[in-house]
PDB file of N, CA, C, O and CB in Angstrom:
ATOM      1  N   MET A   1      22.734  60.895  33.721  1.00  0.00           N
ATOM      2  CA  MET A   1      24.414  60.792  32.733  1.00  0.00           C
ATOM      3  C   MET A   1      24.131  62.068  32.217  1.00  0.00           C
ATOM      4  O   MET A   1      23.024  62.503  31.898  1.00  0.00           O
ATOM      5  CB  MET A   1      24.755  59.375  31.219  1.00  0.00           C
ATOM      6  N   LYS A   2      25.016  62.527  32.170  1.00  0.00           N
ATOM      7  CA  LYS A   2      25.697  64.018  31.731  1.00  0.00           C
ATOM      8  C   LYS A   2      25.308  64.233  30.084  1.00  0.00           C
ATOM      9  O   LYS A   2      25.927  63.616  29.217  1.00  0.00           O
ATOM     10  CB  LYS A   2      27.670  63.994  31.947  1.00  0.00           C
ATOM     11  N   LYS A   3      24.260  65.135  29.776  1.00  0.00           N
ATOM     12  CA  LYS A   3      23.434  65.381  28.535  1.00  0.00           C
ATOM     13  C   LYS A   3      24.929  66.196  27.964  1.00  0.00           C
ATOM     14  O   LYS A   3      25.810  66.519  28.761  1.00  0.00           O
ATOM     15  CB  LYS A   3      21.649  66.436  28.745  1.00  0.00           C
ATOM     16  N   ARG A   4      25.020  66.428  26.620  1.00  0.00           N
ATOM     17  CA  ARG A   4      25.753  67.077  25.909  1.00  0.00           C
ATOM     18  C   ARG A   4      25.037  68.486  25.456  1.00  0.00           C
ATOM     19  O   ARG A   4      23.818  68.558  25.300  1.00  0.00           O
ATOM     20  CB  ARG A   4      26.144  66.194  24.877  1.00  0.00           C
ATOM     21  N   PRO A   5      25.891  69.552  25.270  1.00  0.00           N
ATOM     22  CA  PRO A   5      25.178  70.896  24.725  1.00  0.00           C
ATOM     23  C   PRO A   5      25.046  70.385  23.244  1.00  0.00           C
ATOM     24  O   PRO A   5      26.008  69.810  22.734  1.00  0.00           O
ATOM     25  CB  PRO A   5      26.166  72.510  24.901  1.00  0.00           C
ATOM     26  N   SER A   6      23.851  70.583  22.520  1.00  0.00           N
ATOM     27  CA  SER A   6      23.261  70.484  20.985  1.00  0.00           C
ATOM     28  C   SER A   6      24.396  71.200  20.413  1.00  0.00           C
ATOM     29  O   SER A   6      24.661  70.759  19.295  1.00  0.00           O
ATOM     30  CB  SER A   6      21.638  71.253  20.603  1.00  0.00           C
ATOM     31  N   ASN A   7      24.997  71.948  20.708  1.00  0.00           N
ATOM     32  CA  ASN A   7      26.240  72.602  19.740  1.00  0.00           C
ATOM     33  C   ASN A   7      27.767  72.219  19.777  1.00  0.00           C
ATOM     34  O   ASN A   7      28.735  72.706  19.193  1.00  0.00           O
ATOM     35  CB  ASN A   7      26.323  74.068  20.029  1.00  0.00           C
ATOM     36  N   ALA A   8      27.615  70.930  20.880  1.00  0.00           N
ATOM     37  CA  ALA A   8      29.251  70.378  20.676  1.00  0.00           C
ATOM     38  C   ALA A   8      29.243  69.687  19.568  1.00  0.00           C
ATOM     39  O   ALA A   8      28.276  69.229  18.958  1.00  0.00           O
ATOM     40  CB  ALA A   8      29.910  69.381  21.820  1.00  0.00           C
ATOM     41  N   ARG A   9      30.682  69.611  19.261  1.00  0.00           N
ATOM     42  CA  ARG A   9      30.941  68.751  18.216  1.00  0.00           C
ATOM     43  C   ARG A   9      31.260  67.125  18.680  1.00  0.00           C
ATOM     44  O   ARG A   9      32.194  67.049  19.478  1.00  0.00           O
ATOM     45  CB  ARG A   9      32.139  69.405  17.457  1.00  0.00           C
ATOM     46  N   THR A  10      30.651  65.861  18.317  1.00  0.00           N
ATOM     47  CA  THR A  10      30.802  65.144  18.401  1.00  0.00           C
ATOM     48  C   THR A  10      32.035  64.307  18.139  1.00  0.00           C
ATOM     49  O   THR A  10      32.441  63.370  18.826  1.00  0.00           O
ATOM     50  CB  THR A  10      30.070  65.106  18.149  1.00  0.00           C
ATOM     51  N   LYS A  11      32.500  64.739  17.164  1.00  0.00           N
ATOM     52  CA  LYS A  11      34.042  64.003  16.483  1.00  0.00           C
ATOM     53  C   LYS A  11      35.005  65.546  16.254  1.00  0.00           C
ATOM     54  O   LYS A  11      34.815  66.502  15.502  1.00  0.00           O
ATOM     55  CB  LYS A  11      33.686  62.927  14.420  1.00  0.00           C
ATOM     56  N   SER A  12      35.901  65.305  17.101  1.00  0.00           N
ATOM     57  CA  SER A  12      36.671  66.695  16.903  1.00  0.00           C
ATOM     58  C   SER A  12      38.093  66.302  15.836  1.00  0.00           C
ATOM     59  O   SER A  12      38.558  65.221  16.198  1.00  0.00           O
ATOM     60  CB  SER A  12      37.250  67.381  18.696  1.00  0.00           C
ATOM     61  N   LYS A  13      38.736  66.794  14.854  1.00  0.00           N
ATOM     62  CA  LYS A  13      39.667  66.559  14.209  1.00  0.00           C
ATOM     63  C   LYS A  13      41.085  66.887  14.730  1.00  0.00           C
ATOM     64  O   LYS A  13      41.454  67.879  15.359  1.00  0.00           O
ATOM     65  CB  LYS A  13      39.377  67.066  13.189  1.00  0.00           C
ATOM     66  N   PRO A  14      41.825  65.759  14.296  1.00  0.00           N
ATOM     67  CA  PRO A  14      43.258  66.094  15.465  1.00  0.00           C
ATOM     68  C   PRO A  14      44.058  67.398  14.515  1.00  0.00           C
ATOM     69  O   PRO A  14      43.992  67.819  13.360  1.00  0.00           O
ATOM     70  CB  PRO A  14      44.713  64.242  15.710  1.00  0.00           C
ATOM     71  N   LYS A  15      44.776  67.700  15.687  1.00  0.00           N
ATOM     72  CA  LYS A  15      45.598  69.165  15.230  1.00  0.00           C
ATOM     73  C   LYS A  15      46.813  68.650  14.213  1.00  0.00           C
ATOM     74  O   LYS A  15      46.931  67.435  14.058  1.00  0.00           O
ATOM     75  CB  LYS A  15      46.415  70.112  16.805  1.00  0.00           C
ATOM     76  N   ARG A  16      47.595  69.432  13.610  1.00  0.00           N
ATOM     77  CA  ARG A  16      48.418  69.192  13.093  1.00  0.00           C
ATOM     78  C   ARG A  16      49.860  68.581  13.127  1.00  0.00           C
ATOM     79  O   ARG A  16      50.547  67.876  12.387  1.00  0.00           O
ATOM     80  CB  ARG A  16      48.295  69.837  12.872  1.00  0.00           C
ATOM     81  N   LYS A  17      50.010  69.317  14.592  1.00  0.00           N
ATOM     82  CA  LYS A  17      51.331  68.815  15.681  1.00  0.00           C
ATOM     83  C   LYS A  17      51.052  68.148  16.871  1.00  0.00           C
ATOM     84  O   LYS A  17      51.763  68.300  17.865  1.00  0.00           O
ATOM     85  CB  LYS A  17      52.157  69.985  16.251  1.00  0.00           C
ATOM     86  N   GLU A  18      49.701  67.142  16.846  1.00  0.00           N
ATOM     87  CA  GLU A  18      49.488  66.067  17.638  1.00  0.00           C
ATOM     88  C   GLU A  18      49.987  64.902  17.758  1.00  0.00           C
ATOM     89  O   GLU A  18      50.229  64.199  16.777  1.00  0.00           O
ATOM     90  CB  GLU A  18      48.634  65.840  17.567  1.00  0.00           C
ATOM     91  N   SER A  19      50.185  64.577  18.848  1.00  0.00           N
ATOM     92  CA  SER A  19      50.795  62.872  18.923  1.00  0.00           C
ATOM     93  C   SER A  19      50.095  62.221  18.838  1.00  0.00           C
ATOM     94  O   SER A  19      49.062  62.711  19.296  1.00  0.00           O
ATOM     95  CB  SER A  19      51.408  62.256  19.939  1.00  0.00           C
ATOM     96  N   LEU A  20      49.883  60.860  18.344  1.00  0.00           N
ATOM     97  CA  LEU A  20      49.047  59.735  18.899  1.00  0.00           C
ATOM     98  C   LEU A  20      48.603  59.672  20.359  1.00  0.00           C
ATOM     99  O   LEU A  20      47.422  59.637  20.704  1.00  0.00           O
ATOM    100  CB  LEU A  20      49.748  58.561  18.685  1.00  0.00           C
ATOM    101  N   ARG A  21      49.253  59.664  20.873  1.00  0.00           N
ATOM    102  CA  ARG A  21      49.059  59.637  22.243  1.00  0.00           C
ATOM    103  C   ARG A  21      48.150  60.886  22.661  1.00  0.00           C
ATOM    104  O   ARG A  21      46.958  60.746  22.933  1.00  0.00           O
ATOM    105  CB  ARG A  21      50.444  59.625  22.950  1.00  0.00           C
ATOM    106  N   GLN A  22      48.689  61.894  22.684  1.00  0.00           N
ATOM    107  CA  GLN A  22      47.858  63.176  22.681  1.00  0.00           C
ATOM    108  C   GLN A  22      46.147  63.138  22.034  1.00  0.00           C
ATOM    109  O   GLN A  22      45.184  63.707  22.548  1.00  0.00           O
ATOM    110  CB  GLN A  22      48.796  64.236  21.731  1.00  0.00           C
ATOM    111  N   ILE A  23      46.142  62.497  21.079  1.00  0.00           N
ATOM    112  CA  ILE A  23      44.146  62.320  20.158  1.00  0.00           C
ATOM    113  C   ILE A  23      43.764  60.938  20.899  1.00  0.00           C
ATOM    114  O   ILE A  23      42.636  60.492  21.110  1.00  0.00           O
ATOM    115  CB  ILE A  23      44.037  61.899  17.665  1.00  0.00           C
ATOM    116  N   TYR A  24      44.839  60.464  21.188  1.00  0.00           N
ATOM    117  CA  TYR A  24      43.942  59.487  22.233  1.00  0.00           C
ATOM    118  C   TYR A  24      43.269  59.875  23.688  1.00  0.00           C
ATOM    119  O   TYR A  24      42.231  59.440  24.187  1.00  0.00           O
ATOM    120  CB  TYR A  24      44.861  58.374  22.627  1.00  0.00           C
ATOM    121  N   ALA A  25      44.284  60.916  24.240  1.00  0.00           N
ATOM    122  CA  ALA A  25      43.654  61.140  25.396  1.00  0.00           C
ATOM    123  C   ALA A  25      43.010  62.211  25.146  1.00  0.00           C
ATOM    124  O   ALA A  25      42.765  62.726  26.237  1.00  0.00           O
ATOM    125  CB  ALA A  25      44.398  61.213  26.497  1.00  0.00           C
ATOM    126  N   ARG A  26      42.540  62.921  24.202  1.00  0.00           N
ATOM    127  CA  ARG A  26      41.511  63.935  23.996  1.00  0.00           C
ATOM    128  C   ARG A  26      40.384  63.357  23.529  1.00  0.00           C
ATOM    129  O   ARG A  26      39.315  63.965  23.596  1.00  0.00           O
ATOM    130  CB  ARG A  26      41.882  64.968  23.119  1.00  0.00           C
ATOM    131  N   VAL A  27      40.476  62.088  22.987  1.00  0.00           N
ATOM    132  CA  VAL A  27      38.755  61.510  22.496  1.00  0.00           C
ATOM    133  C   VAL A  27      38.659  60.720  23.712  1.00  0.00           C
ATOM    134  O   VAL A  27      37.477  60.379  23.768  1.00  0.00           O
ATOM    135  CB  VAL A  27      38.467  60.361  20.800  1.00  0.00           C
ATOM    136  N   LYS A  28      39.358  60.192  24.842  1.00  0.00           N
ATOM    137  CA  LYS A  28      39.195  59.573  26.132  1.00  0.00           C
ATOM    138  C   LYS A  28      38.352  60.387  26.611  1.00  0.00           C
ATOM    139  O   LYS A  28      37.178  60.067  26.796  1.00  0.00           O
ATOM    140  CB  LYS A  28      40.343  59.368  26.987  1.00  0.00           C
ATOM    141  N   ARG A  29      39.000  61.975  26.976  1.00  0.00           N
ATOM    142  CA  ARG A  29      38.369  63.091  27.398  1.00  0.00           C
ATOM    143  C   ARG A  29      37.029  63.672  27.077  1.00  0.00           C
ATOM    144  O   ARG A  29      36.191  64.196  27.810  1.00  0.00           O
ATOM    145  CB  ARG A  29      39.087  63.859  27.153  1.00  0.00           C
ATOM    146  N   GLU A  30      37.047  63.448  25.821  1.00  0.00           N
ATOM    147  CA  GLU A  30      35.395  63.588  25.432  1.00  0.00           C
ATOM    148  C   GLU A  30      34.400  62.319  25.066  1.00  0.00           C
ATOM    149  O   GLU A  30      33.318  62.543  24.523  1.00  0.00           O
ATOM    150  CB  GLU A  30      35.311  64.480  24.106  1.00  0.00           C
ATOM    151  N   PHE A  31      34.618  61.622  25.234  1.00  0.00           N
ATOM    152  CA  PHE A  31      33.515  60.056  25.319  1.00  0.00           C
ATOM    153  C   PHE A  31      32.874  60.583  26.556  1.00  0.00           C
ATOM    154  O   PHE A  31      33.426  61.024  27.564  1.00  0.00           O
ATOM    155  CB  PHE A  31      34.390  58.118  25.623  1.00  0.00           C
ATOM    156  N   SER A  32      31.079  60.403  26.182  1.00  0.00           N
ATOM    157  CA  SER A  32      30.778  60.553  27.574  1.00  0.00           C
ATOM    158  C   SER A  32      30.180  59.271  27.223  1.00  0.00           C
ATOM    159  O   SER A  32      30.369  58.418  26.356  1.00  0.00           O
ATOM    160  CB  SER A  32      29.921  61.879  28.278  1.00  0.00           C
ATOM    161  N   ALA A  33      28.977  59.533  28.727  1.00  0.00           N
ATOM    162  CA  ALA A  33      28.047  58.360  29.262  1.00  0.00           C
ATOM    163  C   ALA A  33      27.289  57.804  27.846  1.00  0.00           C
ATOM    164  O   ALA A  33      27.186  56.651  27.427  1.00  0.00           O
ATOM    165  CB  ALA A  33      26.787  58.998  30.548  1.00  0.00           C
ATOM    166  N   ALA A  34      26.757  59.196  27.230  1.00  0.00           N
ATOM    167  CA  ALA A  34      25.919  59.198  25.896  1.00  0.00           C
ATOM    168  C   ALA A  34      26.318  58.005  25.050  1.00  0.00           C
ATOM    169  O   ALA A  34      25.770  56.906  24.966  1.00  0.00           O
ATOM    170  CB  ALA A  34      26.154  60.568  25.013  1.00  0.00           C
ATOM    171  N   ASP A  35      27.478  58.507  24.399  1.00  0.00           N
ATOM    172  CA  ASP A  35      28.149  57.814  23.289  1.00  0.00           C
ATOM    173  C   ASP A  35      28.323  56.295  23.923  1.00  0.00           C
ATOM    174  O   ASP A  35      28.193  55.446  23.040  1.00  0.00           O
ATOM    175  CB  ASP A  35      29.676  58.602  22.839  1.00  0.00           C
ATOM    176  N   LEU A  36      28.579  55.750  25.212  1.00  0.00           N
ATOM    177  CA  LEU A  36      28.501  54.990  25.818  1.00  0.00           C
ATOM    178  C   LEU A  36      27.192  53.560  25.726  1.00  0.00           C
ATOM    179  O   LEU A  36      27.222  52.332  25.810  1.00  0.00           O
ATOM    180  CB  LEU A  36      28.620  55.797  26.727  1.00  0.00           C
ATOM    181  N   GLN A  37      26.049  54.726  25.487  1.00  0.00           N
ATOM    182  CA  GLN A  37      24.775  53.914  25.861  1.00  0.00           C
ATOM    183  C   GLN A  37      24.522  53.584  24.327  1.00  0.00           C
ATOM    184  O   GLN A  37      23.632  52.771  24.078  1.00  0.00           O
ATOM    185  CB  GLN A  37      23.390  54.826  26.776  1.00  0.00           C
ATOM    186  N   LYS A  38      25.277  54.183  23.222  1.00  0.00           N
ATOM    187  CA  LYS A  38      24.847  54.140  21.916  1.00  0.00           C
ATOM    188  C   LYS A  38      25.121  52.667  21.888  1.00  0.00           C
ATOM    189  O   LYS A  38      24.316  51.961  21.281  1.00  0.00           O
ATOM    190  CB  LYS A  38      25.575  55.127  20.813  1.00  0.00           C
ATOM    191  N   PHE A  39      26.235  52.075  22.514  1.00  0.00           N
ATOM    192  CA  PHE A  39      26.365  50.774  22.234  1.00  0.00           C
ATOM    193  C   PHE A  39      26.341  49.813  23.461  1.00  0.00           C
ATOM    194  O   PHE A  39      26.987  48.769  23.369  1.00  0.00           O
ATOM    195  CB  PHE A  39      27.540  50.643  21.502  1.00  0.00           C
ATOM    196  N   SER A  40      25.928  49.973  24.142  1.00  0.00           N
ATOM    197  CA  SER A  40      24.959  49.218  24.992  1.00  0.00           C
ATOM    198  C   SER A  40      23.759  48.976  25.126  1.00  0.00           C
ATOM    199  O   SER A  40      23.277  48.628  26.204  1.00  0.00           O
ATOM    200  CB  SER A  40      24.997  49.439  25.795  1.00  0.00           C
ATOM    201  N   VAL A  41      23.062  49.128  24.010  1.00  0.00           N
ATOM    202  CA  VAL A  41      21.379  49.321  23.830  1.00  0.00           C
ATOM    203  C   VAL A  41      21.305  47.372  23.610  1.00  0.00           C
ATOM    204  O   VAL A  41      21.912  46.747  22.741  1.00  0.00           O
ATOM    205  CB  VAL A  41      20.692  50.693  21.927  1.00  0.00           C
ATOM    206  N   ASP A  42      20.495  46.853  24.550  1.00  0.00           N
ATOM    207  CA  ASP A  42      20.026  45.811  24.183  1.00  0.00           C
ATOM    208  C   ASP A  42      18.903  45.649  22.727  1.00  0.00           C
ATOM    209  O   ASP A  42      18.051  46.519  22.549  1.00  0.00           O
ATOM    210  CB  ASP A  42      19.516  45.466  25.400  1.00  0.00           C
ATOM    211  N   GLU A  43      19.000  44.730  21.981  1.00  0.00           N
ATOM    212  CA  GLU A  43      18.501  44.649  20.996  1.00  0.00           C
ATOM    213  C   GLU A  43      17.428  43.704  21.036  1.00  0.00           C
ATOM    214  O   GLU A  43      17.585  42.794  21.849  1.00  0.00           O
ATOM    215  CB  GLU A  43      19.342  44.486  20.191  1.00  0.00           C
ATOM    216  N   PRO A  44      16.033  43.692  20.139  1.00  0.00           N
ATOM    217  CA  PRO A  44      15.210  42.461  20.663  1.00  0.00           C
ATOM    218  C   PRO A  44      15.752  41.274  19.894  1.00  0.00           C
ATOM    219  O   PRO A  44      16.398  41.309  18.847  1.00  0.00           O
ATOM    220  CB  PRO A  44      13.535  42.607  20.420  1.00  0.00           C
ATOM    221  N   MET A  45      15.330  40.097  20.678  1.00  0.00           N
ATOM    222  CA  MET A  45      15.838  38.619  20.422  1.00  0.00           C
ATOM    223  C   MET A  45      14.919  38.232  19.614  1.00  0.00           C
ATOM    224  O   MET A  45      13.774  38.662  19.477  1.00  0.00           O
ATOM    225  CB  MET A  45      15.985  37.613  21.619  1.00  0.00           C
ATOM    226  N   ILE A  46      15.736  36.979  18.814  1.00  0.00           N
ATOM    227  CA  ILE A  46      14.649  36.305  18.245  1.00  0.00           C
ATOM    228  C   ILE A  46      14.935  34.766  18.683  1.00  0.00           C
ATOM    229  O   ILE A  46      16.109  34.405  18.610  1.00  0.00           O
ATOM    230  CB  ILE A  46      14.558  36.571  16.599  1.00  0.00           C
ATOM    231  N   PRO A  47      13.812  33.675  19.204  1.00  0.00           N
ATOM    232  CA  PRO A  47      14.251  32.735  19.596  1.00  0.00           C
ATOM    233  C   PRO A  47      14.743  31.844  18.686  1.00  0.00           C
ATOM    234  O   PRO A  47      14.403  31.651  17.519  1.00  0.00           O
ATOM    235  CB  PRO A  47      13.534  32.338  20.269  1.00  0.00           C
ATOM    236  N   ALA A  48      15.647  31.282  19.408  1.00  0.00           N
ATOM    237  CA  ALA A  48      16.178  30.112  18.542  1.00  0.00           C
ATOM    238  C   ALA A  48      15.249  29.273  17.214  1.00  0.00           C
ATOM    239  O   ALA A  48      15.238  29.213  15.985  1.00  0.00           O
ATOM    240  CB  ALA A  48      16.500  29.022  19.662  1.00  0.00           C
ATOM    241  N   GLU A  49      14.679  28.832  18.146  1.00  0.00           N
ATOM    242  CA  GLU A  49      13.641  27.697  17.894  1.00  0.00           C
ATOM    243  C   GLU A  49      12.663  28.453  16.375  1.00  0.00           C
ATOM    244  O   GLU A  49      12.301  27.822  15.383  1.00  0.00           O
ATOM    245  CB  GLU A  49      12.465  27.417  19.675  1.00  0.00           C
ATOM    246  N   GLN A  50      12.465  29.787  16.623  1.00  0.00           N
ATOM    247  CA  GLN A  50      11.913  30.012  15.676  1.00  0.00           C
ATOM    248  C   GLN A  50      12.759  30.746  14.624  1.00  0.00           C
ATOM    249  O   GLN A  50      12.082  31.501  13.926  1.00  0.00           O
ATOM    250  CB  GLN A  50      10.875  30.548  16.053  1.00  0.00           C
ATOM    251  N   VAL A  51      14.260  30.708  14.293  1.00  0.00           N
ATOM    252  CA  VAL A  51      14.978  30.596  13.638  1.00  0.00           C
ATOM    253  C   VAL A  51      15.266  29.398  12.705  1.00  0.00           C
ATOM    254  O   VAL A  51      15.207  29.487  11.479  1.00  0.00           O
ATOM    255  CB  VAL A  51      15.626  30.900  14.252  1.00  0.00           C
ATOM    256  N   LEU A  52      15.522  28.489  13.248  1.00  0.00           N
ATOM    257  CA  LEU A  52      15.630  27.234  13.099  1.00  0.00           C
ATOM    258  C   LEU A  52      14.555  26.749  12.181  1.00  0.00           C
ATOM    259  O   LEU A  52      14.867  26.091  11.189  1.00  0.00           O
ATOM    260  CB  LEU A  52      15.645  26.632  14.326  1.00  0.00           C
ATOM    261  N   ALA A  53      13.069  27.088  12.503  1.00  0.00           N
ATOM    262  CA  ALA A  53      11.884  26.604  12.121  1.00  0.00           C
ATOM    263  C   ALA A  53      11.865  27.284  10.359  1.00  0.00           C
ATOM    264  O   ALA A  53      12.046  26.725   9.277  1.00  0.00           O
ATOM    265  CB  ALA A  53      10.572  27.175  13.332  1.00  0.00           C
ATOM    266  N   GLU A  54      11.594  28.557  10.689  1.00  0.00           N
ATOM    267  CA  GLU A  54      12.427  29.250   9.222  1.00  0.00           C
ATOM    268  C   GLU A  54      13.187  28.792   8.329  1.00  0.00           C
ATOM    269  O   GLU A  54      12.862  28.642   7.152  1.00  0.00           O
ATOM    270  CB  GLU A  54      13.241  30.109   9.402  1.00  0.00           C
ATOM    271  N   LEU A  55      14.547  28.464   8.943  1.00  0.00           N
ATOM    272  CA  LEU A  55      15.842  27.800   7.835  1.00  0.00           C
ATOM    273  C   LEU A  55      15.294  26.538   7.357  1.00  0.00           C
ATOM    274  O   LEU A  55      15.264  26.318   6.146  1.00  0.00           O
ATOM    275  CB  LEU A  55      17.503  27.390   8.630  1.00  0.00           C
ATOM    276  N   ILE A  56      14.918  25.808   8.085  1.00  0.00           N
ATOM    277  CA  ILE A  56      14.196  24.510   8.009  1.00  0.00           C
ATOM    278  C   ILE A  56      13.354  24.782   6.744  1.00  0.00           C
ATOM    279  O   ILE A  56      13.644  24.224   5.686  1.00  0.00           O
ATOM    280  CB  ILE A  56      13.271  24.120   9.400  1.00  0.00           C
ATOM    281  N   ALA A  57      12.329  25.624   6.842  1.00  0.00           N
ATOM    282  CA  ALA A  57      11.151  25.644   5.851  1.00  0.00           C
ATOM    283  C   ALA A  57      11.771  26.245   4.636  1.00  0.00           C
ATOM    284  O   ALA A  57      11.783  25.560   3.613  1.00  0.00           O
ATOM    285  CB  ALA A  57       9.813  26.522   6.364  1.00  0.00           C
ATOM    286  N   ILE A  58      12.256  27.369   4.623  1.00  0.00           N
ATOM    287  CA  ILE A  58      13.246  27.770   3.576  1.00  0.00           C
ATOM    288  C   ILE A  58      14.194  26.788   2.880  1.00  0.00           C
ATOM    289  O   ILE A  58      14.104  26.744   1.653  1.00  0.00           O
ATOM    290  CB  ILE A  58      14.059  28.706   4.146  1.00  0.00           C
ATOM    291  N   ASN A  59      15.016  26.057   3.433  1.00  0.00           N
ATOM    292  CA  ASN A  59      15.575  24.607   2.733  1.00  0.00           C
ATOM    293  C   ASN A  59      14.528  23.714   2.011  1.00  0.00           C
ATOM    294  O   ASN A  59      14.671  23.222   0.892  1.00  0.00           O
ATOM    295  CB  ASN A  59      16.213  23.603   3.903  1.00  0.00           C
ATOM    296  N   ALA A  60      13.393  23.577   2.874  1.00  0.00           N
ATOM    297  CA  ALA A  60      12.561  22.546   1.980  1.00  0.00           C
ATOM    298  C   ALA A  60      11.617  23.428   0.909  1.00  0.00           C
ATOM    299  O   ALA A  60      10.990  22.837   0.030  1.00  0.00           O
ATOM    300  CB  ALA A  60      11.497  21.511   3.047  1.00  0.00           C
ATOM    301  N   LYS A  61      11.582  24.403   1.003  1.00  0.00           N
ATOM    302  CA  LYS A  61      11.409  25.006  -0.257  1.00  0.00           C
ATOM    303  C   LYS A  61      12.006  24.788  -1.432  1.00  0.00           C
ATOM    304  O   LYS A  61      11.497  24.466  -2.506  1.00  0.00           O
ATOM    305  CB  LYS A  61      11.560  26.023  -0.149  1.00  0.00           C
ATOM    306  N   TYR A  62      13.215  25.004  -1.129  1.00  0.00           N
ATOM    307  CA  TYR A  62      14.054  25.016  -2.176  1.00  0.00           C
ATOM    308  C   TYR A  62      14.721  23.866  -2.929  1.00  0.00           C
ATOM    309  O   TYR A  62      14.946  23.805  -4.138  1.00  0.00           O
ATOM    310  CB  TYR A  62      14.877  25.682  -1.796  1.00  0.00           C
ATOM    311  N   SER A  63      15.003  22.936  -1.948  1.00  0.00           N
ATOM    312  CA  SER A  63      15.257  21.125  -2.132  1.00  0.00           C
ATOM    313  C   SER A  63      13.883  21.060  -2.834  1.00  0.00           C
ATOM    314  O   SER A  63      14.093  20.636  -3.970  1.00  0.00           O
ATOM    315  CB  SER A  63      15.410  19.880  -0.396  1.00  0.00           C
ATOM    316  N   LYS A  64      12.781  21.259  -2.680  1.00  0.00           N
ATOM    317  CA  LYS A  64      11.751  20.661  -3.731  1.00  0.00           C
ATOM    318  C   LYS A  64      11.646  21.527  -5.242  1.00  0.00           C
ATOM    319  O   LYS A  64      10.967  21.147  -6.196  1.00  0.00           O
ATOM    320  CB  LYS A  64      10.165  20.695  -2.956  1.00  0.00           C
ATOM    321  N   ARG A  65      12.305  22.507  -5.215  1.00  0.00           N
ATOM    322  CA  ARG A  65      12.381  23.093  -6.674  1.00  0.00           C
ATOM    323  C   ARG A  65      13.599  22.413  -7.214  1.00  0.00           C
ATOM    324  O   ARG A  65      13.571  21.959  -8.358  1.00  0.00           O
ATOM    325  CB  ARG A  65      12.529  24.805  -6.763  1.00  0.00           C
ATOM    326  N   ARG A  66      14.853  22.297  -6.335  1.00  0.00           N
ATOM    327  CA  ARG A  66      15.575  21.416  -7.214  1.00  0.00           C
ATOM    328  C   ARG A  66      15.244  20.103  -7.882  1.00  0.00           C
ATOM    329  O   ARG A  66      15.440  19.824  -9.064  1.00  0.00           O
ATOM    330  CB  ARG A  66      16.496  21.176  -6.630  1.00  0.00           C
ATOM    331  N   SER A  67      14.661  19.262  -6.853  1.00  0.00           N
ATOM    332  CA  SER A  67      14.471  18.103  -7.265  1.00  0.00           C
ATOM    333  C   SER A  67      13.373  17.714  -8.356  1.00  0.00           C
ATOM    334  O   SER A  67      13.275  16.572  -8.806  1.00  0.00           O
ATOM    335  CB  SER A  67      14.315  17.513  -6.210  1.00  0.00           C
ATOM    336  N   LYS A  68      12.411  18.969  -8.803  1.00  0.00           N
ATOM    337  CA  LYS A  68      11.894  18.928 -10.132  1.00  0.00           C
ATOM    338  C   LYS A  68      12.591  18.614 -11.073  1.00  0.00           C
ATOM    339  O   LYS A  68      13.657  19.227 -11.134  1.00  0.00           O
ATOM    340  CB  LYS A  68      11.445  19.897 -10.489  1.00  0.00           C
ATOM    341  N   PRO A  69      12.292  17.473 -12.279  1.00  0.00           N
ATOM    342  CA  PRO A  69      13.279  17.433 -13.497  1.00  0.00           C
ATOM    343  C   PRO A  69      12.880  18.589 -14.480  1.00  0.00           C
ATOM    344  O   PRO A  69      13.516  18.761 -15.520  1.00  0.00           O
ATOM    345  CB  PRO A  69      13.211  15.936 -14.313  1.00  0.00           C
TER     346      PRO A  69
END
């Protein structure tokens, strides 16, 4: 993966007389593999059974509160 120099700007501002097509072309050229990796990193997953068990426990806790006079 190509590394960017530390002094490189990550986002550049559009020039005054630049058309939308030119802006998109420039941004596409500046997009690097390092930028892509930010969006493709896998996040740790939680099993669905664990989430469901937590939701059931929370629901039971609040159901008991509502049923008391």
